[in-house]
C-alpha positions as CSV (number, residue, x, y, z in Angstrom):
1,M,96.5,82.4,97.8
2,Q,95.3,83.8,101.1
3,N,92.7,86.4,101.8
4,N,93.8,89.6,103.5
5,Y,97.6,88.9,103.5
6,A,99.9,91.8,104.2
7,N,103.2,91.9,102.4
8,D,105.0,88.8,103.7
9,I,102.6,88.2,106.6
10,S,100.2,85.3,106.2
11,E,96.6,85.7,107.3
12,R,96.8,82.2,108.9
13,N,100.2,82.9,110.6
14,D,102.1,80.5,108.4
15,P,105.9,80.7,108.7
16,R,107.2,83.5,106.5
17,D,109.3,81.2,104.2
18,E,106.4,78.9,103.7
19,F,104.0,81.7,102.9
20,L,106.4,83.3,100.4
21,L,106.6,80.0,98.5
22,Q,102.8,80.0,98.4
23,R,102.8,83.7,97.2
24,A,105.2,82.9,94.5
25,S,103.0,80.2,93.1
26,A,99.9,82.4,93.4
27,Y,101.6,85.3,91.6
28,R,102.7,83.0,88.8
29,A,99.2,81.6,88.3
30,Y,97.8,85.2,88.4
31,Y,100.3,86.3,85.7
32,E,99.6,83.3,83.5
33,H,95.8,83.8,83.5
34,Q,95.7,87.6,83.2
35,P,96.5,89.9,80.2
36,L,99.5,91.5,82.0
37,R,102.5,93.1,80.4
38,R,105.9,91.3,80.4
39,T,107.1,93.8,83.0
40,S,104.7,92.3,85.5
41,M,106.1,88.8,85.2
42,P,106.8,87.6,88.8
43,R,110.3,86.9,90.1
44,G,109.6,84.4,92.8
45,P,107.3,86.0,95.4
46,A,107.7,89.5,94.0
47,A,106.1,91.2,91.0
48,Q,105.7,94.7,89.5
49,F,101.9,94.9,89.6
50,Y,101.4,98.7,90.1
51,R,101.6,100.4,86.7
52,Q,100.3,103.3,84.6
53,S,98.6,103.2,81.2
54,G,96.7,105.8,79.2
55,W,93.9,106.3,76.7
56,G,95.2,109.2,74.7
57,T,94.5,112.5,76.4
58,L,91.2,111.3,77.7
59,A,92.2,109.1,80.6
60,S,95.2,108.0,82.6
61,F,95.0,104.8,84.7
62,H,97.3,104.5,87.8
63,I,96.8,100.9,88.9
64,L,97.8,100.2,92.5
65,D,99.0,97.3,94.5
66,T,97.8,97.5,98.1
67,R,98.8,94.0,99.1
68,Q,102.5,93.4,98.4
69,F,104.0,96.4,100.2
70,R,101.5,97.1,103.1
71,T,102.2,96.9,106.7
72,D,100.2,94.4,108.8
73,Q,96.5,95.2,109.4
74,P,96.0,97.0,112.7
75,C,94.0,95.8,115.7
76,G,94.1,92.2,114.5
77,D,92.2,92.9,111.3
78,G,88.4,92.6,111.0
79,I,85.9,95.4,111.6
80,K,87.0,97.1,114.8
81,A,86.9,100.3,116.8
82,P,90.2,102.2,116.0
83,C,93.1,101.2,118.2
84,P,96.4,103.2,118.4
85,E,97.9,101.2,115.5
86,V,95.4,102.8,113.1
87,F,97.1,106.2,113.6
88,D,100.7,104.9,113.2
89,P,102.3,107.4,110.8
90,Q,104.5,104.6,109.5
91,A,101.6,102.3,108.6
92,T,101.1,102.0,104.8
93,L,99.0,100.3,102.2
94,M,101.3,101.2,99.3
95,G,104.8,101.5,100.6
96,D,106.9,104.7,100.2
97,A,108.0,104.0,96.6
98,Q,104.6,103.4,95.2
99,E,103.0,106.4,97.0
100,K,105.7,108.7,95.5
101,W,105.2,107.1,92.1
102,L,101.4,107.7,92.3
103,F,101.7,111.3,93.5
104,D,104.4,112.2,91.0
105,G,102.4,110.6,88.2
106,L,99.2,112.4,89.0
107,R,101.0,115.7,89.3
108,A,102.7,115.3,85.9
109,S,99.7,113.9,83.9
110,T,97.7,116.2,81.6
111,A,94.9,113.7,81.0
112,R,91.3,114.8,81.4
113,W,90.3,111.9,83.7
114,H,92.5,110.1,86.3
115,L,91.3,106.6,87.1
116,I,92.8,104.8,90.1
117,P,91.9,101.1,90.0
118,Q,92.8,99.4,93.3
119,Q,91.8,96.7,95.7
120,V,90.2,97.9,99.0
121,M,87.7,100.5,99.8
122,M,89.1,104.0,100.2
123,A,86.1,105.8,101.8
124,R,86.1,106.0,105.6
125,V,82.8,104.0,106.0
126,D,81.8,103.8,109.7
127,Q,80.0,100.4,110.2
128,Q,78.7,101.2,113.7
129,P,75.6,103.5,114.2
130,G,75.9,106.1,116.9
131,E,78.9,107.6,118.7
132,E,81.1,104.5,118.6
133,Q,83.0,104.0,115.3
134,R,84.0,100.7,113.7
135,F,86.0,100.4,110.5
136,S,87.4,97.7,108.3
137,M,91.0,97.3,109.3
138,D,91.9,95.8,106.0
139,Q,90.7,98.9,104.1
140,W,92.1,102.5,103.9
141,P,90.4,103.6,107.1
142,G,92.7,101.1,109.0
143,Y,95.7,103.2,107.7
144,D,94.7,106.7,108.9
145,A,97.9,108.5,107.9
146,Q,97.9,107.0,104.4
147,L,94.3,107.9,103.9
148,R,94.8,111.5,105.2
149,R,97.8,111.9,102.8
150,M,95.8,110.7,99.9
151,M,92.9,113.1,100.6
152,S,95.2,116.0,101.3
153,F,97.1,115.3,98.0
154,L,93.8,115.2,96.0
155,G,92.7,118.5,97.7
156,E,96.0,120.3,97.2
157,A,97.4,119.0,93.9
158,K,94.0,118.8,92.3
159,P,94.7,116.2,89.5
160,S,91.9,116.5,86.9
161,N,88.9,114.4,87.8
162,P,90.2,111.7,90.1
163,V,88.1,108.6,90.2
164,V,88.9,105.5,92.3
165,L,87.7,102.1,91.1
166,T,87.6,99.5,93.8
167,G,86.5,95.8,94.3
168,D,87.2,93.2,97.0
169,I,84.0,93.3,99.1
170,H,81.4,91.7,96.9
171,S,79.1,94.8,97.2
172,N,78.4,97.9,95.2
173,Y,79.1,101.4,96.7
174,V,79.2,104.9,95.3
175,N,81.3,107.2,97.6
176,D,82.2,110.8,97.6
177,L,85.8,111.2,98.8
178,K,86.0,113.8,101.5
179,L,88.9,116.0,102.7
180,D,87.5,115.8,106.2
181,W,85.4,112.7,106.8
182,K,83.9,114.0,110.1
183,D,82.4,117.1,108.3
184,P,79.7,116.4,105.8
185,K,80.2,119.9,104.4
186,S,83.9,119.3,103.8
187,A,85.2,119.5,100.3
188,T,84.7,116.5,98.0
189,V,88.1,115.8,96.4
190,G,87.2,112.7,94.3
191,T,84.8,109.9,93.7
192,E,84.9,106.2,94.4
193,F,83.0,103.5,92.6
194,V,83.1,100.0,94.2
195,G,82.0,97.1,92.1
196,T,80.5,93.8,93.3
197,S,81.5,90.3,92.3
198,I,80.1,88.3,89.4
199,S,79.1,85.3,91.4
200,S,81.2,85.1,94.6
201,G,79.1,85.4,97.7
202,G,75.9,83.8,96.4
203,D,72.8,85.7,95.5
204,G,73.3,88.5,98.0
205,A,70.6,91.1,98.7
206,D,69.7,94.6,97.5
207,R,69.8,95.9,101.0
208,G,70.7,94.3,104.3
209,V,69.4,94.8,107.9
210,R,72.1,97.4,108.5
211,T,72.0,99.2,105.2
212,A,69.7,102.1,106.3
213,S,71.8,102.8,109.4
214,M,75.1,102.6,107.4
215,L,73.8,105.1,104.9
216,A,72.6,107.4,107.6
217,E,75.9,107.2,109.4
218,N,77.9,108.0,106.2
219,P,76.2,110.7,104.2
220,F,79.1,110.6,101.6
221,V,77.9,107.1,100.6
222,K,75.5,107.7,97.7
223,F,74.5,104.1,96.9
224,F,74.8,100.6,98.3
225,N,73.7,97.3,96.8
226,G,74.7,93.8,97.9
227,Q,73.8,91.7,94.9
228,R,75.9,90.2,92.1
229,G,76.6,91.9,88.8
230,Y,79.0,94.4,87.1
231,V,79.6,98.1,86.5
232,R,79.5,99.8,83.1
233,C,81.4,103.0,82.7
234,V,80.9,105.4,79.7
235,M,83.5,108.2,79.6
236,T,83.6,111.4,77.5
237,P,85.7,114.5,77.9
238,G,82.7,116.1,79.7
239,S,81.5,113.3,82.0
240,L,81.8,109.8,83.4
241,E,78.5,107.9,83.6
242,V,78.6,104.7,85.8
243,T,75.7,102.2,85.7
244,Y,75.3,99.4,88.2
245,L,73.8,96.3,86.6
246,G,72.8,93.3,88.7
247,V,70.8,90.1,89.0
248,D,68.5,88.8,91.8
249,F,70.1,85.4,91.9
250,V,73.1,83.5,90.7
251,T,72.4,80.1,92.3
252,R,70.2,79.0,89.4
253,P,70.2,79.8,85.7
254,D,68.5,82.6,83.7
255,A,68.5,85.5,86.1
256,P,67.3,88.7,84.3
257,L,69.8,91.5,84.3
258,A,68.5,94.9,85.5
259,K,69.8,98.3,86.1
260,R,70.2,99.0,89.8
261,A,71.4,102.6,89.6
262,S,73.2,105.1,87.4
263,F,75.5,108.0,88.5
264,V,77.4,110.7,86.7
265,V,80.5,112.7,87.5
266,E,80.8,115.9,85.6
267,S,84.3,117.0,84.5
268,G,85.6,119.6,87.0
269,K,83.0,118.7,89.6
270,P,84.1,116.0,92.1
271,G,81.4,113.8,93.4
272,A,78.7,111.5,92.0
273,H,75.1,112.5,91.2
274,P,72.2,110.3,90.1
275,A,72.1,110.2,86.3
């Protein structure tokens, strides 16, 4: 399969029919190697991957698909200054049907915690220090209208304890989700935990040359780490504790596992705090 594809658009500009054949094979391999329900069995290049599951009254999981139904990345993809396409009201990561399904499901749910596992970082992380802004066009900031609708929904509908769980970028982040990203004092409407890869990307590093400037530019980012590892979550009715565990190297055996950071979200109080 290809990195950063968008709906039926190949990252490598392959012909549409050729790419859909490739996507059909990739979806079949994915289904055969993952513990997915029969309802997710692919039909050619299409599959029902977004779905909901619950854990009693404690938690509801709305699992998103932000690849199959999205419009093409704006500005030619990559990390870019926003171009007019970023603000296209018709641009979408989820498609209309999935967005309605998500909002309706969150409104109707009576669970204590609402977990939203999905693929690409939701927080509007500016990668450029100073006045100029640069965002990842593959992530939610590249789809400004969709991101604004999501934050507005969380702020207005107020589903109980929304927490977004994200992967994709081989790094750890902890982000407060803000109603207005330009105002550090704006209401926090949810929390995002981004987990790194187990081995992809090599050893990585705890902090990079741009980490300090990135954290200063984005005060809603509470934690960053660029090493390999995994994230452990412990949920009770009163809190969600998230611990980042990592190793210094994966390119040779016997790396010791160590805690990098631990954060807690208290029920009824959006936002992460050091545990």
